[in-house]
C-alpha positions as CSV (number, residue, x, y, z in Angstrom):
1,X,0.0,0.0,0.0
2,X,1.2,3.3,-0.8
3,X,0.9,6.2,1.6
4,X,0.3,9.7,0.5
5,X,3.1,11.9,1.2
6,X,2.7,15.1,3.1
7,X,2.9,18.2,1.0
8,X,6.3,19.8,1.0
9,X,7.0,23.3,1.8
10,X,5.2,25.5,4.3
11,X,2.7,23.7,6.3
12,X,-0.5,25.8,6.4
13,X,-2.5,25.6,9.6
14,X,-6.1,25.5,8.9
15,X,-8.3,28.2,10.5
16,X,-9.8,26.8,13.6
17,X,-12.8,28.9,14.4
18,X,-13.2,30.1,18.0
19,X,-16.7,28.8,19.1
20,X,-16.2,30.0,22.6
21,X,-18.1,33.3,22.1
22,X,-20.8,31.7,20.1
23,X,-21.3,29.0,22.7
24,X,-21.6,31.5,25.5
25,X,-24.1,33.6,23.4
26,X,-26.2,30.5,22.8
27,X,-26.1,29.5,26.5
28,X,-27.0,33.1,27.5
29,X,-29.9,33.2,25.1
30,X,-31.2,29.8,26.4
31,X,-30.9,31.0,30.0
32,X,-32.9,34.2,29.2
33,X,-35.5,32.2,27.3
34,X,-35.9,29.8,30.2
35,X,-36.2,32.6,32.7
36,X,-38.8,34.3,30.5
37,X,-40.8,31.1,30.1
38,X,-40.7,30.6,33.9
39,X,-41.9,34.2,34.6
40,X,-44.6,33.8,31.9
41,X,-45.9,30.5,33.5
42,X,-45.9,32.1,36.9
43,X,-47.9,35.0,35.6
44,X,-50.3,32.7,33.9
45,X,-50.9,30.6,37.0
46,X,-51.2,33.6,39.2
47,X,-48.2,33.0,41.4
48,X,-47.3,36.7,41.5
49,X,-50.8,37.9,42.3
50,X,-50.1,38.3,46.0
51,X,-47.2,40.7,45.2
52,X,-49.2,42.9,42.9
53,X,-52.7,43.5,44.3
54,X,-55.0,45.0,41.7
55,X,-57.9,47.3,42.1
56,X,-61.1,45.7,43.2
57,X,-63.5,45.2,40.3
58,X,-66.5,44.9,42.6
59,X,-68.2,47.6,44.6
60,X,-67.7,47.9,48.3
61,X,-70.2,45.8,50.4
62,X,-70.5,47.6,53.7
63,X,-73.1,45.1,54.9
64,X,-70.5,42.3,54.7
65,X,-67.8,44.2,56.6
66,X,-66.7,43.0,60.0
67,X,-68.0,46.1,61.7
68,X,-71.4,46.1,60.0
69,X,-74.4,46.8,62.2
70,X,-76.5,43.9,63.3
71,X,-79.6,43.5,61.2
72,X,-83.0,43.6,62.9
73,X,-82.0,46.2,65.4
74,X,-83.6,49.0,63.4
75,X,-87.0,48.8,61.8
76,X,-88.4,50.4,58.7
77,X,-90.3,53.7,59.1
78,X,-93.9,53.3,60.0
79,X,-95.0,54.5,56.5
80,X,-93.3,51.6,54.8
81,X,-94.4,48.8,57.1
82,X,-97.3,46.6,55.9
83,X,-100.6,46.8,57.7
84,X,-101.3,43.4,59.1
85,X,-105.0,44.3,59.7
86,X,-105.7,45.4,56.1
87,X,-108.4,43.3,54.3
88,X,-107.2,41.0,51.6
89,X,-108.9,41.6,48.2
90,X,-110.6,38.7,46.5
91,X,-108.2,39.0,43.5
92,X,-105.2,38.2,45.8
93,X,-106.9,35.7,48.1
94,X,-106.2,32.7,45.8
95,X,-102.5,33.6,45.4
96,X,-102.1,33.9,49.2
97,X,-103.8,30.5,49.9
98,X,-101.3,27.9,51.2
99,X,-100.4,25.0,49.0
100,X,-102.1,21.8,50.3
101,X,-101.3,19.3,47.5
102,X,-98.9,16.4,47.9
103,X,-95.2,17.2,48.3
104,X,-93.1,16.6,45.3
105,X,-90.9,13.5,45.4
106,X,-88.3,11.8,43.3
107,X,-89.5,8.3,44.1
108,X,-92.1,6.8,41.9
109,X,-95.3,5.6,43.6
110,X,-96.1,1.9,43.8
111,X,-97.0,0.4,40.5
112,X,-96.4,3.6,38.5
113,X,-93.5,2.1,36.5
114,X,-95.4,-1.1,35.6
115,X,-98.3,1.0,34.2
116,X,-96.2,3.0,31.8
117,X,-96.5,2.2,28.2
118,X,-93.4,2.1,26.1
119,X,-91.1,0.0,23.9
120,X,-90.2,-2.3,26.8
121,X,-93.8,-3.3,27.4
């Protein structure tokens, strides 16, 4: 077997590129991207909400406050109270009558399912 001989004369060194700066730039860009993705996920899941309280979108509810007055201690003015001795007109008497029918239930009464007509019968 013949071996190739090395070229004679000046030996040229091939240019060896320096990838050190490029590798550091890629690593820095990856790190910045990972941090941005982490912050974006934290914002999406609301992990930073306790650090940045927003304005309340709802109106203030003073009746739900801890120092709210106790209901029932003050009454409506006399002009706005209903008169319990007023006569009930005949047109409203039926709507004020108590319901006396059977109470609604989810259970079927005895024999009700057997008496139904359908594809199974």
